[in-house]
N, C-alpha and C positions, 0 to 999 in steps of 0.2 A: 671669227675672221673669214674674209671672204677674198682671197687674192684673185687676180682674174685668170692666172692660168689653169685651174682645173677644168674650166669648161671645154678647154681646147685641146686637152691630152691627158694622158694618166693622172690619176690622183697621187701626189707625192706623199711618203711619209714623213714624220715630223724629223727635225734632226737627231743624230744620235748622240749619245751622251758624251762623246770625247770626239769633237770634231776637228781637233789640230790646230796648230797655232799658225798665226799669220806671218811668224817669221820662219827664214829660209834656213838651211843647213849651208854648211860653206862646201859644197859638192861642186867641182869643176864645172858641172852644166849650170849654174845657176847665174841670172843675169840681174841688173837693178834697173827699174822703171822707176823714174819720179821719186828715187830714193829708197822705194821698196825692193827688197829681195825677192826674185820670183824662181820658184823651184820648177823643175821639169817643163822648162819653157818649150822644149818641143811637142809636148802632148796634145795630140789631136782633140778638139773640143767638138769641133764640127767637122767630122771625118772626110764626109763628100766632098768639102770643100777645101780641105786642107788646112781650115783654120787652127792654128794653134794656140796654146795660153799665150805665147810672147805677142802674137798677132793681136790677140783679144786687148791685152794690156796696153800695146801700142795704139789701138783703137780709144780707150778710154782717155789715154795721156792726149790725144789729139782733140777730143769732144770736151774735155773735163769742165774748161772754162764756161762752156755752153750748158752744160748738165748742172754744174753745182747750184745754179740758182733754183733749180728745180726739185734738187734732192735735200739741200741743207736744212738742217734744225727738224727734221721730219722723221718719226720713228719708220723704220723700214722692214718689210717682210721680204724674206730673198728666197730665189729657188737656187739651190746649189747642186752641181752636178760634177764632182770633181774628176770624172774619168770621160767626161764628155756628153752631151745631150742625148745619145743614144742609149746611155747606161744609166745606171741607177740615180735618181734625182731625189731630193727632198727640201722641205719648207725649213726655215728658220726666221725667227723674229727676235729671240731672246741673246743677249750677249752672254759669252762666257768668258771663263777665267783666261783663256788661252788667247783671246783677241784683245790687242792692246795696239799702242802707236796709233795710228790714223782712224783706227775704228774706235768709236766711243759708244757710251749707253745714254739712252734718255730714259729718265726714270716715269714709268708709267702706272698708275693705278689699277688692278686687275682684282675685281672683288673686294675682299679682306685685305689683300697684300699688294705690294708695290715690287714692280720688276723692272729691269734694265732691257730696253729694246735697243736693237742696233742702230747705229747712226753714222754717218760720214759726212763729213763738210769742205772735203779738199779732193784734189786729183789723187794724190796719194793714197788717199781713202779709199777711191774707186779701185785704184790697183791693187788695194790689198784684199780688196773683196774678190778680184779675179785671182789672185793668189789661193783662197782659199775654195775656187771654183765656183763662184757664184756667175749665173748665166742670165738672171733677171733680177730686177731690182725694183720692189713695189713700194709706193709710198702712202703714207698717212694723207687725208685732206686737211690737216692741221699742223701747226708748228710747235715746237717745244715750248715756248712761251705761252701759248693760249691751246694746250690739248682739246680740250673740250669745246673749244669755239673754232669751227672750220674757217679756212680763209678761200676755199674754192669749191665750187659744185662740179662733179662729173657725171655726163650721162653717157653711157657707154651703149654704143650702137652695135648691136650683136645680130646679124642676119643669118637668114638662112642660105646656107652656102650656094643654092642655086640663083640666088637673086643677081639680077644684073647690076653693076657699078651705078647707074642712074637712079635706082630705087635707093641705094644706100647715100647718095650724095644728098639726094631730094630730102631723105630724112634729116641728114645734119643741117641743110639750111632750113627747113622747117622750124627745128628746135631754135636755130639762130635768130630767125624772125620772131618766134615767141619770147625770146629773152629780149630783144629789142622793143617789144612792145611793152614789156615790164620795166624799161630803162636799165637793162642789164647788159654787157658787153659778152661775146661768147666767142672762143677760139678753138680750132679744131686739130687735132692730131692722129696720127695712125697708131695703131696699137702693135704693129708688126705682126697682126693676125687678119681675119677677114673684115673687120669693122673698122670703127672710127670712135674716138673720144670727143665729145662737145664738153669743153672746159669753160667756167664761169668764174672769174675772180670776184669774191665779195669781201667785204670789211669783216675780221672776225669779232662777231657780236652777238651772232646768233648761236645756240646751242645745237647740239647733234639730233635731237628729236624734231627741233623746228625746221633744220636743213633737210632732215630727211621727209619729212610731211610735206615742205614746199617741192621737192624733186618728185615725190611720188605724184601730187597733185598735176605738175605741170606734164608727167610722162603719161598719166592717166586720161588728161583732156585730149591729149594729142590721139593715143589711141581710141578714144570714144569717137573722135570726130572722124578719123580713118581707119575704122576695124579691119578693113581688107589689108591695110598695108602695115599696122602696127600693133603690138601688144606688149602688155607687161606682164605675162604670164612666163615665167621661168621656164617651164615644161617644153623639151624641144618638140615633143609630139604634138602640143598644140599650137605651134609656131611656124608651121610649114608654111612657105612662101610669104612670111612677114619677116618684119625687125624687131627684135626684143628690145624695147627702150629700157636697160637696167640703171635704176636710180639707186639700186642699192648699195652702191659704191659709196653713198653720202650716209654712212653710219660710223659709230665709233669703231675703231679697229680695222674697218675695212679698209681695202686697198686698191689702188690702181697702178698699171705700169708705168712707171718714171719715163719722162721724156728722155731720148737717147738711150734708153737701155735695150740691151740685146734680148731675145726672146731665146729659149731653150727649146728650140725646133730648128729644122733642116734650113740652110741657107744664110744662118746667122741673122734674121731679119731684125730690124732696129724699129722702135715706137719714136716717131718723128713729128715735131711741130711742123705744120704746113700754113700756108696762106690760103683763104677762101677761095683764090682765084685757082690755086692749083688743084682744086677738085675738078677742074675741068676736064682731067685725064684720070684714071684707075691709080691710086697710090697705097692699094692694099698689098698685105703680104710681103713680097719678096722685093717689091720695088725700091726699097731702103734696106742697105744692109751695112755692115761694118766695112766692106770696102767702098762703098760710095760714099756714106753720109759724110766723111771728112773732107772730100771734094766740093761736097754741095755747100758745105758752109763756108768754104775758102771762096766761094763763087759769090755768095748771097750780099746783096747790097746792104740789106736790114733784114732783122730778126723777123720770121713770119708772124711772131707773134709782139711786134712792135705795139707799143700801147696798152699792153697787159695790164702793168700796173696803175695807169691811168684809169682804167675803164674798172677798178675795184670800188663798188658801192654797196650799200646796204640792200637786203631783200626787202621787196615792198612790204609794209605792215600788212597790209590786208591779204597777202598770199601766205602767211605764217600760220594760220589755223590749221589745227591738225584734222585730217579726214577720220 
């Protein structure tokens, strides 16, 4: 598994054996959001901004209708930080007996066994994740009914931090043009960090090996054509002054941060779908946070990803050969 977060901060340990229930006790300080009891609502999860558990829950309540279409029916990998992003955090992907109600499981084959991955399909489900201290939600590139046939491609543009915004914008536009040449639609979102995700909706017909080979071929071609600007090498020592085009999100059990998910970093940044026109200005890192995204959505005249489903087609057969 390769969740997005590890490259940008410390490596989190796996979940402890007793992660705790999503059900709240009946202490006087409890509140209820979207029908889910929230314990310790005044706990600071982003202390420098004074953002509490309650404020985070209210954020997900406001953006729930926008976010569910991106998260529903997908296995999840979570970053849990019960005491806030500055304290101990850990990854969790398997459901436990203490999780119930709006959190449910998706059965996934792992080797010779089958396990239950965490999944949510509703706003109460998102609030239940807040209750257990989740600060990041990462999703598979496939859905429950076709786990081995992804329905989207993700190119993660991870730049050298010293690069100016214009380089990152041009990288995203380059991939968009490359997809258009192949008859594929491309959409873009922020990651809540230094880069961007270029997301391509596809018909869930091809297997993970085919999809990974295709995205590797695209990334490698772009890097070969502009070797001073792009690389497909993961090593940070070898990508100084370049943008790493990460195609490895397109593998079974690999994940990418979900649209409208917060990140476990200072400022409570959010991964946000944007229109291509919005790339005219720098939209990285703290441009979008839980305190301005709901207002942004209220002002929008249409979804920045309008036409996403209509753009869903098959990958060209000629491009599916393995490298």
